[in-house]
N, C-alpha and C positions, 0 to 999 in steps of 0.2 A: 359262290365260285363251287367248283367242283374238285372231287379229290384229284390231286397228280402224283405217282408213283415217285420216291426220290430220285433224283440224276445220276447216273451212271455213267462214266465213259470207259468203250473196250479200247483198253492198250494192246494185247497182243493175245491170239487167237491161237493153238496148239492142238492137235491132237494126242490124246495119251491112251491108246488103246482103243477101245469103245468108245470113251469119252471124250471131253475135250475142257484142258487145262484154260481159264483165261484171267486176264489179269487186267482189272477192274481198276479205275480210279473215283473215288467216290466225291463227285460234286458237290453232295448236299448230305455228310456225314451226321451233321447234327439230327435229321431225319431218317437212322437207320440206328436204332436201341436193339438192343438185345441180341439174338443170334444171327448170324451174318445169311446161313443157311439154315435149313431148305429155303430157297425163296424161287422168284419168277422174273427174268427178264421179260419188259413189256414194253409197247411203245409210248411214249414221250406224250403225241398227239394220237386223237382219232382216238376210235373206238379198242377197249381194253381187249388183248388177245394175248395169248402165253406165245414168247419168240423162244426163249429156253427154260427148262429147269433147270436148277440150282442145288445140285445134293448137299454138297460137300464145300465149305469154307477151308483154306488148309493155311493161308501166312495173310498176317495183316501188316504191316508196314505205315505207319501214320495215317494217308486215305488211301492207299492203296491194299486191294487185296486180291488175293487169288483164290479163284475158284472153281469144280469140276463140276461139271453137267450130269444128267444122266446118261446112261448107254443110247446114243443119239448116230445115225448117219453122218451125216453134217451137219457143219455149227452153222446158221444163218446171217451169223455176225461177224463184220470187219472191225480191224485197228479204226479208231478215231470216234468212231458210231456213240452216237448218244442215244443210250434207253431209260426204261425205268426199273428200279428195282424192288418190287413188293417178297418181301420176308411174310411166310407163313406163320411162322408161331413166335409166343414169347420164349425165354428160356425154361420156364416150367413145364412148358406143352415138347418140347426138346427132350427136356429132361424125362418126361414121362414116355415118352416116345422109345427112347435108347434104354433104360431101365431093364436090363437082361432078367435083374432081380424078382421085378414083380410078376406075381401070379395072376391072370387073366380068366377068368370064369364065364362063360354063360350064362343069363340072368336076363327074367324081362325084368324092364324099367318099369318101378311104381313112384309116380311123383308124391302119392302120400307121403310114403317114406326118404323121401332121399329130395324135397322142400326144391329150391331154386335149382340146385344144380340139375337141367332138363334137357341138357345137350349133351352129344359128344365133342370130349376132351381136343381130340384135331382136328376134324371137320365139320364141328357145328353145325351138324343135325339136328334137328329136333326129336329127341328121344318120345317125347310128350305122347301116349296114346292115340291111336287115329280108328277111321272107320274104314273095314276093309274098300265097302263099295259107295257110289252115290246112294240114299236112302235108306242105307245100313244103320239100324240103332245101336248094335254093340258096340263096344269102345273093346277096340284091341291091341292089348301091349307089343308095345315094338322089342325085336328081339335086340340085345345088346350085348357085350361086355363091361363086365366091373374088374377092377381092383383097386381094396378099400373104398374112399371115395369119390373114384373115378369111372367115368362111365366112356364109352369107345360104341359107337355106331360097328354094325358088321361089315360093313364097308373100308372102313378106319384099320378095325381091326386087323383086318384080312392083308389089308394093300400094307400097313406100316409095322406092325406085329409078326407074322407070319412069315410075308413075303421078303420081309426087311426092301422094301421098296428104297428106302434112302442108304443101302448099305450102314447101317449106321448102329445095327442091332449086333453083339457078339465078336465085337471089335471097339477099339478105341477110337469114338467118333472126334473127328475134328473140329472143334468149336472154338470160334471166336464171338 
């Protein structure tokens, strides 16, 4: 049996400036644990592809939840449509991304020093040293960013910390 994202029903879609606000009914609420955003809405059947990114969840009433997209021109979803809900992170990961008191510093990841924590905490990219090119015998440490015992790859550091892609840093994050 292959993995399938938790099913949700689109109840309403409305434009809210550069974003879209959607009211969703959680059809399988027991399968959605932890923060409801960030997440991606995906087809329930067929190949996995992103239909819409959810950046914030603002209101939850029983099995109904109100969410907001990132800035987009149009929303491909319509009321009564059923789609899959694939959340991105655990509560700990969301806290890590939204904690503005954390100080991040560029550092070379050293697996001897870091034990089993050998991946980016937000994007899961391996931080293990690699080779620059096929046939190269010299291991190169990957650049990374460190805060305490947490590590981020350069892409996630830029996207989620510096650029605040989700709009959750520097203001109260709407979390449910």
